[in-house]
C-alpha positions in Angstrom: 13.1 -23.7 1.1 12.0 -25.8 3.9 10.2 -29.3 3.5 6.8 -30.1 4.5 7.2 -33.3 5.0 10.7 -35.0 6.1 11.7 -38.0 3.8 11.5 -41.6 4.7 14.6 -43.5 6.2 16.5 -45.1 3.4 17.3 -44.1 -0.3 15.9 -39.9 0.2 15.4 -40.1 -3.9 13.6 -42.8 -3.7 10.9 -41.6 -0.9 10.6 -38.5 -2.5 9.4 -40.3 -5.6 7.1 -42.1 -4.0 5.2 -39.2 -2.5 5.4 -37.5 -5.7 3.6 -40.7 -7.1 0.9 -40.8 -4.7 0.2 -37.1 -5.2 1.5 -35.8 -1.8 4.1 -33.6 -3.1 4.5 -31.9 -6.0 7.6 -31.6 -8.0 8.6 -28.4 -6.2 9.1 -30.1 -3.0 5.3 -28.8 -1.7 2.9 -31.2 -0.4 0.0 -31.3 -2.1 -2.5 -32.1 0.7 -1.0 -30.0 3.5 -2.5 -26.4 3.9 -0.5 -23.5 3.1 0.5 -21.6 6.1 1.1 -17.6 5.7 2.0 -14.9 8.1 1.1 -11.5 7.0 1.5 -8.3 8.8 -0.4 -5.5 8.1 0.7 -1.4 8.4 -2.6 -1.0 10.7 -6.2 0.4 10.1 -5.4 3.7 9.2 -7.5 4.6 6.0 -10.6 3.2 4.2 -7.9 2.1 1.8 -6.2 0.0 4.3 -9.3 -1.6 5.3 -10.2 -2.6 2.0 -6.7 -3.9 1.7 -7.2 -6.3 4.5 -10.6 -7.2 3.6 -9.3 -8.3 0.0 -6.4 -10.1 1.5 -8.5 -12.0 4.3 -11.4 -13.1 2.0 -8.9 -14.4 -0.8 -6.8 -16.4 2.0 -10.4 -18.0 3.2 -11.1 -18.3 -0.5 -8.4 -20.4 -0.9 -7.9 -22.3 1.8 -5.1 -20.9 3.3 -4.2 -20.8 6.8 -3.4 -17.0 7.4 -2.2 -15.7 10.4 -2.8 -12.1 10.3 -1.2 -9.6 12.7 -1.9 -5.8 12.5 1.0 -3.3 13.5 -0.8 -0.6 14.4 1.3 1.8 12.3 4.4 0.8 14.5 7.5 -0.7 12.7 8.3 -2.2 16.0 5.3 -4.4 16.3 5.8 -5.4 12.5 9.5 -6.5 13.4 7.9 -8.4 16.1 5.1 -10.0 14.3 7.8 -11.1 11.7 9.9 -13.0 14.2 6.5 -14.9 15.6 5.9 -15.8 12.0 9.4 -17.2 11.6 9.4 -19.3 15.1 5.9 -20.5 14.1 7.4 -21.9 11.0 5.0 -20.3 8.5 5.6 -21.6 4.5 5.7 -17.8 3.9 5.9 -14.3 5.0 4.1 -11.6 3.5 4.0 -7.7 4.9 3.0 -4.3 4.0 6.2 -2.6 5.9 5.4 0.6 7.8 8.3 2.2 6.6 11.1 1.7 4.0 14.2 1.1 6.2 15.0 -0.9 9.3 13.9 -4.2 8.2 17.1 -5.9 7.0 18.0 -7.6 10.1 14.6 -9.9 10.7 14.6 -10.5 6.8 17.8 -12.1 7.2 16.7 -14.1 10.0 13.4 -15.3 7.9 16.1 -16.1 5.0 18.2 -17.9 7.7 15.2 -19.6 8.4 14.4 -21.1 5.0 11.1 -18.8 4.9 10.2 -17.1 1.5 9.2 -13.4 1.8 6.7 -11.0 -0.1 6.1 -7.6 0.2 2.4 -6.2 -0.8 1.7 -2.6 -1.4 5.1 -1.0 0.1 8.7 -1.6 -0.2 11.6 -1.9 1.8 15.3 -1.0 1.6 17.8 -3.3 1.8 21.3 -4.2 0.7 20.4 -7.4 0.1 18.0 -7.9 -2.8 17.9 -11.3 -2.2 15.8 -10.8 1.1 12.4 -10.9 -0.5 11.1 -12.7 -3.5 8.5 -9.9 -4.9 7.1 -6.6 -4.0 3.7 -6.5 -5.4 2.2 -2.6 -5.1 1.9 0.6 -6.8 4.2 2.6 -8.8 3.9 5.5 -6.2 6.4 7.9 -7.9 4.2 7.6 -11.1 1.1 8.1 -8.9 2.4 11.4 -7.5 3.2 12.2 -11.1 -0.3 11.5 -12.4 -1.1 14.2 -9.3 1.0 16.7 -10.0 -0.2 16.8 -13.8 -3.7 16.7 -12.6 -2.9 20.0 -10.2 -1.2 21.8 -13.2 -4.3 21.1 -15.2 -6.7 22.6 -12.5 -5.2 25.4 -11.9 -3.3 26.4 -15.0 0.1 26.0 -13.7 -0.3 28.6 -11.2 -1.1 27.6 -7.5 0.2 28.2 -3.9 0.3 24.6 -2.6 -0.6 22.7 0.6 0.9 19.4 1.0 -0.8 16.6 3.4 2.3 14.3 3.6 1.7 10.5 4.6 3.5 8.9 7.2 6.9 10.0 7.5 9.5 7.5 5.9 6.9 5.4 4.1 7.3 4.2 0.4 4.1 6.1 -0.8 5.0 9.4 1.2 8.4 9.2 0.2 7.9 8.4 -3.7 4.4 10.3 -4.0 6.4 13.5 -3.0 9.3 12.5 -5.4 7.0 12.2 -8.3 4.5 15.2 -7.8 7.3 17.4 -7.3 9.2 16.2 -10.5 5.9 17.3 -12.6 5.6 20.7 -10.9 9.7 21.4 -11.1 9.4 23.0 -14.7 6.4 25.2 -13.3 7.9 28.1 -11.3 4.3 29.5 -10.4 3.6 26.3 -8.6 5.0 26.5 -5.0 4.3 24.4 -2.5 3.8 26.9 0.5 3.1 24.6 3.5 3.8 20.4 3.7 3.2 18.5 7.1 2.9 15.0 7.8 -1.0 14.0 8.7 0.0 10.3 8.8 -2.5 8.9 6.3 -5.4 9.4 8.8 -8.5 11.3 8.5 -8.2 12.9 12.0 -4.4 14.1 11.5 -5.5 15.4 7.8 -8.2 17.5 9.6 -5.9 18.6 12.4 -2.8 19.8 10.0 -5.3 21.6 7.3 -6.7 23.8 10.6 -3.1 24.7 11.3 -2.7 25.4 7.5 -5.6 27.5 7.5 -4.5 29.4 10.5 -0.7 30.0 9.2 0.4 33.2 7.8 0.3 31.4 4.5 -3.1 30.2 4.3 -4.5 32.9 1.9 -1.8 31.7 -0.8 -3.3 28.4 -0.5 -5.1 27.5 -4.0 -4.5 24.0 -3.9 -4.2 21.1 -1.6 -2.2 17.9 -3.0 -2.9 14.9 -0.3 -1.2 11.6 -0.3 -4.0 9.9 0.4 -8.1 10.4 0.1 -8.8 9.9 4.0 -6.4 13.1 4.7 -8.1 15.1 2.1 -11.5 14.2 3.4 -10.3 15.4 6.9 -9.2 18.5 5.4 -12.5 19.2 3.3 -14.1 18.9 6.9 -11.6 21.6 8.2 -12.2 23.8 5.2 -15.8 23.8 5.2 -15.8 24.2 9.4 -13.6 27.9 8.1 -16.0 28.5 6.0 -14.1 27.6 2.6 -15.7 25.9 -0.2 -13.1 22.7 -0.9 -13.1 21.9 -4.6 -13.7 25.5 -5.5 -11.9 28.3 -3.4 -8.9 25.3 -2.7 -8.9 22.8 -5.3 -8.1 19.3 -4.0 -6.1 16.5 -5.3 -5.6 13.4 -3.5 -4.5 9.7 -3.8 -6.2 6.0 -3.5 -9.7 6.1 -5.3 -11.9 5.3 -1.9 -15.3 5.5 -2.3 -15.5 8.5 0.2 -13.4 10.4 -2.7 -15.6 9.5 -4.9 -18.8 10.5 -3.0 -16.8 14.4 -2.4 -16.0 14.8 -5.8 -19.9 14.0 -6.8 -20.5 16.9 -4.4 -18.0 18.7 -6.2 -15.9 19.1 -2.8 -13.0 17.2 -4.4 -11.4 17.6 -7.9 -9.3 14.7 -8.6 -8.6 11.6 -6.8 -5.8 9.3 -8.5 -6.4 5.5 -7.8 -4.1 3.1 -5.7 -5.8 -0.2 -6.0 -6.1 -2.0 -2.7 -7.5 -5.2 -3.7 -4.1 -7.1 -4.1 -5.6 -10.2 -2.3 -6.1 -12.4 -5.3 -2.8 -11.1 -7.2 -0.7 -11.6 -3.9 -2.1 -15.0 -3.2 -1.1 -16.2 -6.9 2.2 -14.6 -5.8 2.6 -16.7 -2.5 1.5 -19.8 -3.9 3.7 -19.7 -6.5 6.8 -18.7 -4.3 5.7 -21.7 -1.7 6.1 -24.2 -4.6 9.6 -23.0 -5.3 8.2 -21.3 -8.7 10.2 -18.2 -10.3 8.2 -15.2 -9.5 9.0 -11.5 -11.1 11.1 -9.4 -8.5 8.1 -6.5 -9.2 4.7 -6.7 -10.2 2.9 -3.3 -10.6 -1.0 -2.8 -10.0 -3.1 -1.3 -13.0 -4.9 1.6 -11.8 -6.6 4.8 -13.4 -7.1 8.7 -12.5 -10.3 10.0 -11.7 -12.0 13.5 -12.1 -15.4 15.4 -10.8 -17.2 14.4 -14.0 -16.6 10.8 -13.6 -17.6 10.4 -10.1 -21.5 9.8 -10.2 -21.1 7.0 -12.9 -18.5 5.4 -11.3 -19.5 5.6 -7.4 -21.6 2.7 -7.3 -18.9 0.6 -9.2 -16.5 1.3 -6.4 -15.8 -1.7 -4.0 -13.6 0.2 -1.5 
């Protein structure tokens, strides 16, 4: 890891010892009175979940007195790579980011490693050939979320449904894994058939647009269940259903993922059946990890967040408690 202070001329060991005695540097080599500088690249602001995630990260950094260099990639991988290169050039202490997609980051992560800047992944993972290119991945188990959604779908439909699927951003970890987990659950139920599947890019507007297309397709009358990879797409789909004279949550059952406040409002109104929680409030956990990494301490390669599943019957009681 890069040293924040160059050692004094003369005996390097005695110089380091002197700094440690004075309390200016801890035994890991991180200066105790130096503000920690962190570069963070966010996916974008595509959903209520993402906004809450950003707020949690920014507020926690401010609370801890961390100098946070924040960049919004606007859901474009090239913007994220550019931001990471900028963080490297700035010489930040730690780089953290939530990858837009899984692949394509290895070259820039190699650049960060060469520069001696540790990297932490938040919310989403990357696929790399060298696992030492990042220190830790903090986030949900997206496959498990997909499985939970699949199990809820089975309960809602007694194991028989024509399923329309609103997929997240193509190539992103949550879209890939949630689809995988869901399919693993329904694979042993031949009457659970995915008849339509298309990306809504995790946005409410695109979710509405794709659902409108689904409802105009030849397969429209076969749809009895909607599986949305996030709540925002589900909320867009609900609007499309209502405009088409369909009762969401009744004519078409809906299972989605995230657990945002809007989903609980929709469940309270009987328009959405189940939301599988994906906790966005990662700020405290993220900066616990970042501070340890900055000090040279060992951290787990994988940290999974704790989450639940919520049904309509729980919505009214849970809604006032939602922070996002």
